[in-house]
VEXPA-944497 format. One record per residue (C-alpha): residue number from 1; residue in three letters; x, y, z. Coordinates in steps of 0.001 Angstrom, whole numbers, plus 524288, in hexadecimal, padded with zeros to 5 digits. Example, Ala and Ser with C-alpha at 12.3 -4.5 7.8 and 13.67 -1.06 7.14 Angstrom:
{1; 'ALA'; {8300C; 7EE6C; 81E78}}
{2; 'SER'; {83566; 7FBDC; 81BE4}}
***
This chain:
{1; 'MET'; {6F03D; 57DA8; 6BAB1}}
{2; 'SER'; {6FBD1; 57477; 6BC17}}
{3; 'ASN'; {6FAC2; 56691; 6B6FB}}
{4; 'GLY'; {6FC2E; 56211; 6C503}}
{5; 'GLN'; {6EECC; 56785; 6C808}}
{6; 'ASP'; {6E7E1; 563EC; 6BB63}}
{7; 'LEU'; {6DB4E; 55C60; 6BE4D}}
{8; 'THR'; {6D6B7; 55B48; 6B041}}
{9; 'GLY'; {6CF1D; 54EC7; 6ADCB}}
{10; 'LEU'; {6CBDD; 54CA3; 6BC13}}
{11; 'THR'; {6BE8D; 54D9E; 6C27F}}
{12; 'ALA'; {6BD34; 553C3; 6CFE7}}
{13; 'LEU'; {6B16B; 5528B; 6D8E8}}
{14; 'VAL'; {6B09D; 55D84; 6E2E2}}
{15; 'THR'; {6A61F; 55C4B; 6ED3F}}
{16; 'GLY'; {6A017; 5687C; 6F30D}}
{17; 'ALA'; {6A4E4; 57005; 6E73C}}
{18; 'THR'; {69A7C; 57A96; 6E65D}}
{19; 'SER'; {6A0ED; 583B7; 6F02F}}
{20; 'GLY'; {6AD10; 5866B; 6F832}}
{21; 'ILE'; {6B8D7; 57D82; 6F75A}}
{22; 'GLY'; {6B1A4; 573B6; 6EECF}}
{23; 'ARG'; {6AE1C; 57DBC; 6E48A}}
{24; 'ALA'; {6BBE8; 58333; 6E464}}
{25; 'ALA'; {6C18F; 57571; 6E341}}
{26; 'ALA'; {6B898; 5720A; 6D7E7}}
{27; 'ALA'; {6BCBD; 57E57; 6D0AB}}
{28; 'GLU'; {6CB30; 57BFD; 6D339}}
{29; 'LEU'; {6CADF; 56DC2; 6CF0B}}
{30; 'ALA'; {6C3C7; 5719F; 6C28A}}
{31; 'ARG'; {6CDDE; 57C3B; 6C038}}
{32; 'HIS'; {6D849; 57191; 6C06E}}
{33; 'GLY'; {6D0FF; 569B2; 6B62D}}
{34; 'ALA'; {6C882; 56046; 6BDE9}}
{35; 'GLU'; {6BA6C; 55DEA; 6BA3D}}
{36; 'VAL'; {6B35B; 56106; 6C6E6}}
{37; 'ILE'; {6A717; 55AE1; 6CC61}}
{38; 'VAL'; {6A12E; 56575; 6D4E8}}
{39; 'HIS'; {69952; 55F97; 6DFFB}}
{40; 'GLY'; {68F74; 566C1; 6E855}}
{41; 'ARG'; {68135; 566C6; 6EC3B}}
{42; 'ASP'; {67CBA; 5735C; 6E5A6}}
{43; 'ALA'; {67B98; 5724C; 6D6DF}}
{44; 'THR'; {67B80; 58101; 6D4EE}}
{45; 'ARG'; {68825; 582ED; 6DC66}}
{46; 'GLY'; {68DF3; 57723; 6D5A2}}
{47; 'SER'; {68AA6; 57CB7; 6C86C}}
{48; 'ASP'; {69133; 58980; 6CC33}}
{49; 'VAL'; {69DD8; 58256; 6CF57}}
{50; 'VAL'; {69D6E; 57A84; 6C2AC}}
{51; 'ASP'; {69AEB; 586F1; 6BAD1}}
{52; 'ALA'; {6A630; 58DF9; 6C182}}
{53; 'ILE'; {6AF73; 582BA; 6BE85}}
{54; 'ALA'; {6AAED; 5825F; 6B058}}
{55; 'ALA'; {6ACC4; 59111; 6AF29}}
{56; 'ASP'; {6BAD1; 58F1B; 6B391}}
{57; 'GLY'; {6BCFB; 584DF; 6A900}}
{58; 'GLY'; {6BB10; 578D5; 6B18D}}
{59; 'LYS'; {6B20F; 56D12; 6B128}}
{60; 'ALA'; {6A865; 569BB; 6BBE1}}
{61; 'ARG'; {69B35; 563AE; 6BE94}}
{62; 'PHE'; {6926F; 563D5; 6CA74}}
{63; 'ILE'; {68C9D; 55863; 6D1E7}}
{64; 'ALA'; {68338; 55AE7; 6DD10}}
{65; 'ALA'; {6830F; 551E5; 6E8D2}}
{66; 'ASP'; {680AD; 5524A; 6F761}}
{67; 'LEU'; {68C46; 54A66; 6FC30}}
{68; 'THR'; {685C5; 547A7; 70935}}
{69; 'ARG'; {67C45; 53EE2; 701B3}}
{70; 'PRO'; {682E5; 53217; 6FDA2}}
{71; 'ALA'; {67A6F; 53068; 6F18B}}
{72; 'GLU'; {67E18; 53DF7; 6EC8E}}
{73; 'LEU'; {68C7C; 53B80; 6EF52}}
{74; 'ASP'; {68B90; 52EFC; 6E75B}}
{75; 'GLY'; {684CB; 536BA; 6DC90}}
{76; 'LEU'; {68FF2; 54092; 6DC6B}}
{77; 'VAL'; {699D8; 53598; 6DAC4}}
{78; 'GLU'; {691F9; 52F9E; 6CFAB}}
{79; 'GLN'; {69044; 53C75; 6C870}}
{80; 'ALA'; {69E60; 54085; 6CA68}}
{81; 'GLY'; {6A41A; 5349A; 6C3C6}}
{82; 'ARG'; {6B2E0; 53448; 6C37C}}
{83; 'VAL'; {6B92E; 53D1B; 6CD9C}}
{84; 'ASP'; {6C7E5; 53F56; 6CE13}}
{85; 'ILE'; {6C80F; 549C0; 6D8AF}}
{86; 'LEU'; {6BEBB; 549B3; 6E438}}
{87; 'VAL'; {6BE12; 555B6; 6ECE5}}
{88; 'ASN'; {6B635; 552DB; 6F92C}}
{89; 'ASN'; {6B2B9; 560C3; 6FCDD}}
{90; 'ALA'; {6A43B; 560E8; 70069}}
{91; 'GLY'; {6A12F; 562D2; 70EBF}}
{92; 'ILE'; {69B34; 56B3D; 71945}}
{93; 'ALA'; {6A01B; 571BD; 725AC}}
{94; 'TRP'; {69AE5; 57384; 73363}}
{95; 'PHE'; {6A176; 57A19; 73EEE}}
{96; 'GLY'; {69BD1; 57BCE; 74C75}}
{97; 'PRO'; {69BF6; 5764B; 75A37}}
{98; 'THR'; {69C9F; 56783; 75A9F}}
{99; 'SER'; {6901C; 5673A; 762AB}}
{100; 'GLU'; {688C3; 56EBC; 7580F}}
{101; 'LEU'; {68A7E; 56460; 74D73}}
{102; 'ASP'; {67FDF; 55A05; 74DB2}}
{103; 'VAL'; {68099; 54C45; 74817}}
{104; 'PRO'; {67A2D; 54FAC; 73AEF}}
{105; 'GLY'; {68372; 55B2D; 73954}}
{106; 'PHE'; {68F39; 552BC; 73C8B}}
{107; 'ASP'; {68AE7; 54852; 732F1}}
{108; 'THR'; {6887E; 5529D; 7287B}}
{109; 'LEU'; {69696; 55752; 72958}}
{110; 'PHE'; {69C16; 549B2; 7272C}}
{111; 'THR'; {691EE; 54675; 71CCF}}
{112; 'ALA'; {695A5; 552A7; 71523}}
{113; 'ASN'; {6A447; 5535D; 71788}}
{114; 'VAL'; {6A910; 54552; 718A2}}
{115; 'ARG'; {69FA6; 53BB8; 7126C}}
{116; 'PRO'; {69F61; 54183; 70490}}
{117; 'ALA'; {6AE3C; 541CE; 703C4}}
{118; 'TYR'; {6AEDD; 533B8; 70842}}
{119; 'PHE'; {6A4C8; 52E42; 6FEEE}}
{120; 'LEU'; {6A8E5; 5364C; 6F322}}
{121; 'THR'; {6B6B4; 53169; 6F525}}
{122; 'ALA'; {6B19B; 52394; 6F6F5}}
{123; 'ALA'; {6AA61; 524B3; 6EA03}}
{124; 'LEU'; {6B4E2; 52B5C; 6E1EC}}
{125; 'ALA'; {6C23C; 52796; 6E757}}
{126; 'PRO'; {6C1F2; 51926; 6E341}}
{127; 'ALA'; {6C056; 51D01; 6D4F9}}
{128; 'MET'; {6CB8D; 526B6; 6D657}}
{129; 'ALA'; {6D3F4; 51BEA; 6DC24}}
{130; 'ALA'; {6D053; 512B6; 6D11F}}
{131; 'ARG'; {6D4DC; 51D0A; 6C73C}}
{132; 'GLY'; {6E160; 51F2E; 6CEF1}}
{133; 'SER'; {6DF4A; 52DBC; 6D135}}
{134; 'GLY'; {6D66C; 53758; 6D806}}
{135; 'CYS'; {6D617; 541D7; 6E235}}
{136; 'ILE'; {6CD70; 54406; 6EE16}}
{137; 'ILE'; {6CDF9; 550DF; 6F577}}
{138; 'ASN'; {6C689; 552C6; 70211}}
{139; 'VAL'; {6C3EC; 560BE; 7063F}}
{140; 'GLY'; {6C64A; 560F5; 714C6}}
{141; 'SER'; {6C8CF; 56BA1; 71EA4}}
{142; 'MET'; {6D2A0; 57012; 728A5}}
{143; 'ALA'; {6C79B; 56CA8; 73220}}
{144; 'GLY'; {6CB5D; 55E7C; 72FFE}}
{145; 'GLU'; {6D8EA; 56166; 73556}}
{146; 'VAL'; {6D724; 56B31; 7406F}}
{147; 'GLY'; {6CD55; 56CBE; 74B61}}
{148; 'MET'; {6C343; 57753; 7490A}}
{149; 'PRO'; {6B922; 57B95; 7532D}}
{150; 'GLY'; {6AB97; 57714; 74F2F}}
{151; 'GLY'; {6B0EA; 56ED5; 74415}}
{152; 'ALA'; {6B18C; 56121; 749E2}}
{153; 'ALA'; {6A7FF; 55AB9; 74072}}
{154; 'TYR'; {6ABDA; 56260; 7344A}}
{155; 'SER'; {6BA44; 5603F; 7372B}}
{156; 'ALA'; {6B7B7; 551B1; 738B9}}
{157; 'THR'; {6B20E; 5510E; 72B00}}
{158; 'LYS'; {6BE2C; 55787; 7256E}}
{159; 'ALA'; {6C72C; 54ED5; 72D5E}}
{160; 'ALA'; {6BFB8; 54346; 72797}}
{161; 'LEU'; {6C336; 54801; 719EA}}
{162; 'ASN'; {6D18E; 54837; 71DD0}}
{163; 'ALA'; {6D098; 53A55; 72300}}
{164; 'MET'; {6C9D0; 5359E; 716B0}}
{165; 'THR'; {6D435; 53C36; 70E60}}
{166; 'ARG'; {6DECB; 53452; 7150A}}
{167; 'SER'; {6D737; 52786; 71424}}
{168; 'TRP'; {6D399; 52993; 705DD}}
{169; 'THR'; {6E1D0; 52C93; 702E4}}
{170; 'ALA'; {6E58E; 51F46; 70856}}
{171; 'GLU'; {6DA76; 518EA; 700D7}}
{172; 'PHE'; {6DACA; 51F8C; 6F38D}}
{173; 'SER'; {6E7F0; 52652; 6F19C}}
{174; 'PRO'; {6EF5A; 519A6; 6EEB0}}
{175; 'ALA'; {6E68D; 518E5; 6E29F}}
{176; 'GLY'; {6E9C2; 526DF; 6DE7E}}
{177; 'VAL'; {6DECC; 52E8D; 6E4FF}}
{178; 'ARG'; {6E3B4; 53A35; 6ECB7}}
{179; 'VAL'; {6DBAC; 53E91; 6F888}}
{180; 'ASN'; {6DDEA; 54B51; 6FFDD}}
{181; 'THR'; {6D6E7; 55517; 70876}}
{182; 'VAL'; {6D779; 563DF; 7077F}}
{183; 'ALA'; {6D563; 568F4; 71546}}
{184; 'SER'; {6D0EF; 576E1; 7133E}}
{185; 'GLY'; {6D137; 581AE; 71D14}}
{186; 'PRO'; {6C71A; 58CA1; 71DD6}}
{187; 'VAL'; {6C1A9; 58F79; 71043}}
{188; 'TYR'; {6B846; 59A0D; 70BE0}}
{189; 'THR'; {6AC18; 59248; 70811}}
{190; 'ASP'; {69D79; 59320; 70A6F}}
{191; 'ILE'; {69E7C; 58962; 71591}}
{192; 'GLN'; {6A074; 5943D; 71F9E}}
{193; 'PRO'; {6A0C1; 5A331; 72053}}
{194; 'ALA'; {6ACE8; 5A996; 71ABD}}
{195; 'SER'; {6AF9F; 5B019; 727D2}}
{196; 'THR'; {6B08F; 5A2D4; 72E76}}
{197; 'THR'; {6B9A0; 59DAB; 723E6}}
{198; 'GLU'; {6C1F8; 5A9D6; 72536}}
{199; 'ALA'; {6C2E1; 5A809; 733E2}}
{200; 'VAL'; {6C798; 59A02; 7327C}}
{201; 'GLY'; {6D0C5; 59E27; 7279B}}
{202; 'ALA'; {6D722; 5A7BB; 730F5}}
{203; 'THR'; {6DBD5; 59C19; 7390F}}
{204; 'THR'; {6E40E; 596A5; 72DDE}}
{205; 'VAL'; {6F258; 599CC; 72BA3}}
{206; 'LEU'; {6EE8A; 5A133; 71F4E}}
{207; 'ALA'; {6E45A; 5A8B4; 72735}}
{208; 'ARG'; {6D99A; 5A708; 71D17}}
{209; 'ALA'; {6CFA6; 59D95; 717AF}}
{210; 'ALA'; {6D0C0; 5973E; 70A45}}
{211; 'GLN'; {6C904; 59937; 6FDE9}}
{212; 'PRO'; {6C2F2; 58CCA; 6F825}}
{213; 'ALA'; {6CC0A; 58DA2; 6EC70}}
{214; 'GLU'; {6D7D8; 58C1E; 6F546}}
{215; 'ILE'; {6D2E2; 57ED9; 6F9DD}}
{216; 'ALA'; {6CEE8; 57B43; 6EC03}}
{217; 'ASN'; {6DCF3; 57D60; 6E789}}
{218; 'VAL'; {6E189; 572FF; 6F123}}
{219; 'ILE'; {6D6E2; 5699E; 6ECA9}}
{220; 'ALA'; {6DAB3; 56B8B; 6DE61}}
{221; 'PHE'; {6E8FA; 568F8; 6E18E}}
{222; 'LEU'; {6E5CA; 55C52; 6E8BB}}
{223; 'ALA'; {6DD4F; 557ED; 6DD5D}}
{224; 'SER'; {6E832; 55A54; 6D39C}}
{225; 'PRO'; {6F3D4; 5522C; 6CF18}}
{226; 'ALA'; {6FC72; 55C19; 6D60A}}
{227; 'ALA'; {6F841; 55599; 6E2D8}}
{228; 'SER'; {6FB14; 547DB; 6DDE5}}
{229; 'TYR'; {70306; 54449; 6EA0E}}
{230; 'VAL'; {6F95B; 549F1; 6F3E6}}
{231; 'THR'; {6EFDD; 5408B; 6FA59}}
{232; 'GLY'; {6EAFC; 53E23; 7081F}}
{233; 'ALA'; {6ED80; 54C3D; 70BBC}}
{234; 'VAL'; {6E569; 555F9; 71353}}
{235; 'ILE'; {6E96E; 562D5; 70D0D}}
{236; 'ALA'; {6E759; 56E8A; 715E7}}
{237; 'ALA'; {6E273; 57A6B; 70E6D}}
{238; 'ASP'; {6DF95; 5823A; 71AAD}}
{239; 'GLY'; {6E8A0; 58DE4; 71AE2}}
{240; 'GLY'; {6F1C8; 586D9; 72432}}
{241; 'ARG'; {6E7AF; 58536; 72EF0}}
{242; 'THR'; {6EA76; 576D6; 731C6}}
{243; 'ALA'; {6F919; 57823; 72F75}}
{244; 'VAL'; {6FA4C; 581EC; 73A77}}
{245; 'LEU'; {6F008; 57DA4; 74439}}
{246; 'GLY'; {6EAD2; 58852; 74CEE}}
{247; 'HIS'; {6F191; 592CD; 744F7}}
{248; 'SER'; {6EA36; 59F15; 74128}}
{249; 'HIS'; {6F09F; 5A8AE; 73832}}
{250; 'ARG'; {6EF9E; 5B5A5; 73F2D}}
{251; 'THR'; {6F0C5; 5BFAC; 73453}}
{252; 'ARG'; {6E602; 5C7CC; 73A8E}}
{253; 'ILE'; {6ED07; 5C892; 74788}}
{254; 'GLU'; {6F84C; 5D00F; 74159}}
{255; 'ARG'; {70198; 5D472; 74C12}}
{256; 'LYS'; {6F8FE; 5D09A; 7576C}}
{257; 'SER'; {6FCC4; 5C499; 75EDF}}
{258; 'ARG'; {6F36B; 5B92C; 75E8B}}
{259; 'ALA'; {6F0A4; 5BAAF; 76D12}}
{260; 'VAL'; {6ECF3; 5C8FF; 76B7E}}
{261; 'HIS'; {6E479; 5C605; 75FB3}}
{262; 'GLU'; {6DD2D; 5BB57; 766F1}}
{263; 'ALA'; {6DB80; 5C3E0; 772FA}}
{264; 'GLU'; {6D55B; 5CE87; 76A9A}}
{265; 'ASN'; {6CC1D; 5C4B9; 76475}}
{266; 'LYS'; {6C828; 5C01D; 77201}}
{267; 'LYS'; {6C50D; 5CE30; 775A2}}
{268; 'VAL'; {6BC4B; 5CF81; 769B0}}
{269; 'ALA'; {6B520; 5C2F4; 76D24}}
{270; 'LEU'; {6B368; 5C6EF; 77B6F}}
{271; 'ALA'; {6AE94; 5D484; 777A4}}
{272; 'PHE'; {6A4EE; 5CE97; 76E29}}
{273; 'PHE'; {69ECD; 5C5AB; 77852}}
{274; 'GLU'; {69F4B; 5D002; 78306}}
{275; 'ASN'; {6977A; 5D923; 77A36}}
{276; 'LEU'; {68DA8; 5CE64; 7777B}}
{277; 'SER'; {68C67; 5CB8B; 785F9}}
{278; 'ALA'; {68A04; 5D9F7; 788A0}}
{279; 'GLY'; {67FBD; 5DADB; 77DF3}}
{280; 'LYS'; {68858; 5E3A7; 77593}}
{281; 'ILE'; {68527; 5DD6D; 76895}}
{282; 'ASP'; {68A19; 5E8A8; 76033}}
{283; 'ALA'; {69720; 5E890; 76747}}
{284; 'ALA'; {6981E; 5D9F5; 76542}}
{285; 'LEU'; {694EF; 5DB4B; 756C6}}
{286; 'ASP'; {69FC9; 5E571; 7557A}}
{287; 'LEU'; {6A93E; 5DA3B; 757F6}}
{288; 'VAL'; {6A366; 5D1F9; 74CFB}}
{289; 'ALA'; {6A87E; 5D254; 73EF4}}
{290; 'ASP'; {69F8C; 5D55E; 73392}}
{291; 'ASP'; {6A24D; 5C7E3; 72DC0}}
{292; 'LEU'; {69EBD; 5C0CB; 73A4B}}
{293; 'ASP'; {69BD4; 5B256; 738ED}}
{294; 'TRP'; {6950B; 5AE18; 74575}}
{295; 'TRP'; {6901A; 5A05E; 747C0}}
{296; 'LEU'; {68792; 59B92; 752E4}}
{297; 'ALA'; {686DB; 58CEF; 7554B}}
{298; 'GLY'; {67A53; 5859D; 75340}}
{299; 'LYS'; {67063; 5831B; 7489A}}
{300; 'PRO'; {6680D; 58ECA; 74478}}
{301; 'GLU'; {65BD0; 5867B; 74449}}
{302; 'GLN'; {65E10; 5834F; 752A3}}
{303; 'PHE'; {663C7; 59033; 75730}}
{304; 'ALA'; {65FEA; 59CDC; 75094}}
{305; 'LEU'; {66CE2; 5A399; 7535F}}
{306; 'ALA'; {67589; 598A0; 74E1C}}
{307; 'GLY'; {67D66; 59894; 741AD}}
{308; 'PRO'; {68671; 5A1D3; 73A40}}
{309; 'LYS'; {684AC; 5B08E; 73B29}}
{310; 'THR'; {68992; 5BCBB; 73489}}
{311; 'ARG'; {68C8A; 5C8E5; 73C84}}
{312; 'GLN'; {67EA7; 5CDDE; 73A78}}
{313; 'GLN'; {678AB; 5C0D2; 73E5A}}
{314; 'PHE'; {68179; 5C067; 74A44}}
{315; 'ALA'; {67CAF; 5CDE0; 74E5D}}
{316; 'GLU'; {66E9C; 5C941; 74CC2}}
{317; 'MET'; {671B4; 5BD61; 7551C}}
{318; 'LEU'; {676A7; 5C638; 76000}}
{319; 'THR'; {66A0A; 5CE0C; 75F28}}
{320; 'THR'; {6622C; 5C177; 7607E}}
{321; 'ILE'; {669FB; 5BDA7; 76C7E}}
{322; 'GLU'; {66827; 5CB41; 77245}}
{323; 'LYS'; {65969; 5CA18; 770B3}}
{324; 'GLY'; {65954; 5BC9F; 776C4}}
{325; 'MET'; {6620B; 5C0D2; 78209}}
{326; 'PRO'; {65E23; 5CEF7; 784E1}}
{327; 'ASN'; {66660; 5CF8C; 79133}}
{328; 'GLY'; {67247; 5CAD8; 789EA}}
{329; 'ILE'; {67AC0; 5BEBB; 78AA8}}
{330; 'ARG'; {6863F; 5BEB6; 793FD}}
{331; 'LEU'; {69203; 5B8A7; 78D73}}
{332; 'THR'; {69CD1; 5B351; 7960F}}
{333; 'ILE'; {6A95E; 5AFB3; 78F13}}
{334; 'THR'; {6AEB5; 5A2DB; 7945C}}
{335; 'GLY'; {6B9D3; 5A0EE; 78AC4}}
{336; 'ILE'; {6C082; 5A792; 77F60}}
{337; 'THR'; {6CBC9; 5A313; 776C3}}
{338; 'ALA'; {6D1D3; 5A8C0; 76A80}}
{339; 'GLU'; {6DA49; 5A3D3; 75F68}}
{340; 'ASP'; {6DDD7; 5ADBC; 7550A}}
{341; 'ASP'; {6D0DF; 5B2AA; 74F5B}}
{342; 'ARG'; {6C869; 5A8BA; 7567D}}
{343; 'VAL'; {6C285; 5AAE0; 763FB}}
{344; 'ALA'; {6BAC5; 5A091; 76B5C}}
{345; 'VAL'; {6B1BA; 5A57B; 77629}}
{346; 'GLU'; {6AA0F; 59D9F; 78020}}
{347; 'MET'; {69F88; 5A433; 78835}}
{348; 'ASN'; {69376; 5A28A; 7906D}}
{349; 'ALA'; {68711; 5AA15; 78D60}}
{350; 'ASP'; {67C9E; 5AD53; 7976F}}
{351; 'GLY'; {67039; 5B554; 79712}}
{352; 'VAL'; {6616F; 5B5B9; 797D8}}
{353; 'SER'; {658C7; 5B576; 78BCF}}
{354; 'ALA'; {64D84; 5BEAC; 788E4}}
{355; 'ALA'; {64497; 5B3D1; 78D99}}
{356; 'GLY'; {64BB9; 5B312; 79A8F}}
{357; 'GLN'; {652CA; 5A65A; 797CC}}
{358; 'GLU'; {66092; 5A50F; 79CD0}}
{359; 'TYR'; {66AEF; 5A2F8; 7927C}}
{360; 'HIS'; {677D3; 59C1B; 794E9}}
{361; 'ASN'; {68098; 597A5; 789EA}}
{362; 'GLN'; {68E82; 594FD; 785D2}}
{363; 'TYR'; {694A7; 59A2A; 77969}}
{364; 'HIS'; {6A0FC; 596FE; 771FB}}
{365; 'ASP'; {6A4B9; 5A0CD; 76773}}
{366; 'LEU'; {6AFC4; 59FE2; 75DA0}}
{367; 'LEU'; {6B30F; 5AD14; 757A8}}
{368; 'VAL'; {6BC1E; 5B15A; 74CB9}}
{369; 'ILE'; {6C0D1; 5BF31; 74F88}}
{370; 'ARG'; {6C8E5; 5C76B; 7464C}}
{371; 'ASP'; {6CC7D; 5D5B9; 7476D}}
{372; 'GLY'; {6C3FA; 5D74E; 7536E}}
{373; 'LYS'; {6B794; 5D20E; 74D0D}}
{374; 'ILE'; {6B072; 5C515; 74E4A}}
{375; 'HIS'; {6AF7E; 5BEEF; 740C5}}
{376; 'VAL'; {6AAF7; 5B130; 7441E}}
{377; 'GLY'; {6A365; 5ABF3; 74FBE}}
{378; 'LYS'; {69F76; 59DEC; 75297}}
{379; 'GLU'; {6968B; 59CDB; 75E47}}
{380; 'TYR'; {6927F; 5903F; 76501}}
{381; 'LEU'; {6881F; 58F7C; 76F8D}}
{382; 'ASP'; {67CE7; 587C5; 77534}}
{383; 'THR'; {673F8; 58B09; 769D7}}
{384; 'ALA'; {667D6; 5846F; 76EFB}}
{385; 'HIS'; {667DA; 58C69; 77B73}}
{386; 'ALA'; {66AE8; 59907; 77474}}
{387; 'GLN'; {65F9B; 59690; 76B26}}
{388; 'GLU'; {65639; 594B7; 77657}}
{389; 'VAL'; {65A3E; 5A089; 77E47}}
{390; 'ILE'; {65EA8; 5AAFA; 774B7}}
{391; 'VAL'; {656F0; 5A903; 76844}}
{392; 'LYS'; {649E1; 5A5B9; 76E71}}
{393; 'ALA'; {64B32; 5B15E; 77781}}
{394; 'ALA'; {64E69; 5BA50; 76C1B}}
{395; 'LEU'; {6429B; 5B591; 7647D}}
{396; 'ALA'; {639F0; 5B725; 77056}}
{397; 'THR'; {63DC9; 5C555; 77200}}
{398; 'GLY'; {63BCB; 5C861; 7638F}}
***
């Protein structure tokens, strides 16, 4: 490594370091000579990270803490001791219709994503300032910079990190403490299925998602003396997504014009729903990719059909609906729009259940279609009514 990135003699605390970006950042900082405090909640996973760092010649130790509990956050600070580099990475994600997120869920997002960063910085930054040096890196997201459907609350937590970065720069940088945010784009982590990450990655200028190590490289640079003149910045590591808003790299379209590509995707979406409306489940499934990631809004404990589904689970869901609505559901498309690989469809659904109850509902589906196949589907509907009519009728008919 160059002397400009030598972190020997410095201690780095990385929160949420047992997986994903946090784990990659811990390994990279250790590789540059820092002694790393690996934070997480699972001691077994934490030990795995520490062992991997040691095997690579680095130094690390693990401290367990639930950062949503103030007493445990205080315990982490006490056990950590001196910290020269703080990486506020721990957090959670939630995407869905605004109306689907309740007050506890909203509060949980801010408690997990914003509060720990604030109070860890409050506890550690004054000592850094007193020493005349230190570095704080917040791991944000492009969601804090651009509007994303279903991401209002999550995006707000990431925008809060950006705001705190600027305020802490004004507060602590005059004393030698640099504060920056790395705003990552789509990254392959356990937080969501790889197919979903891939679909979002396709909307970037580079037409792909990132590996955790690619974000970790940016974090290590910002932590190093090589970034000595960088503070108060929100560094986009998002494949160009926020630099070129609304741009989707269209490598898959090849020589086809965008309009033709989108028209073909609309045809696939219309054929899919027409087959479902006609009860042709096999024909509909022929338009679905093997790696399908389908998601139906709602909480599984409230609505048996809700939640994420593989292709097989999606097929089973269609069978359940067919049993509950033996005469079929008539789907009437009321709106359809397309942008590159994404197709949004609005429709009305009408029918009569096996128990003779009339069924009327509205659906909004967001599909990702590539090469004539549906790879991702996000479906929003009146879950309470669907539960009552479809699932109960299916159970009643055995």
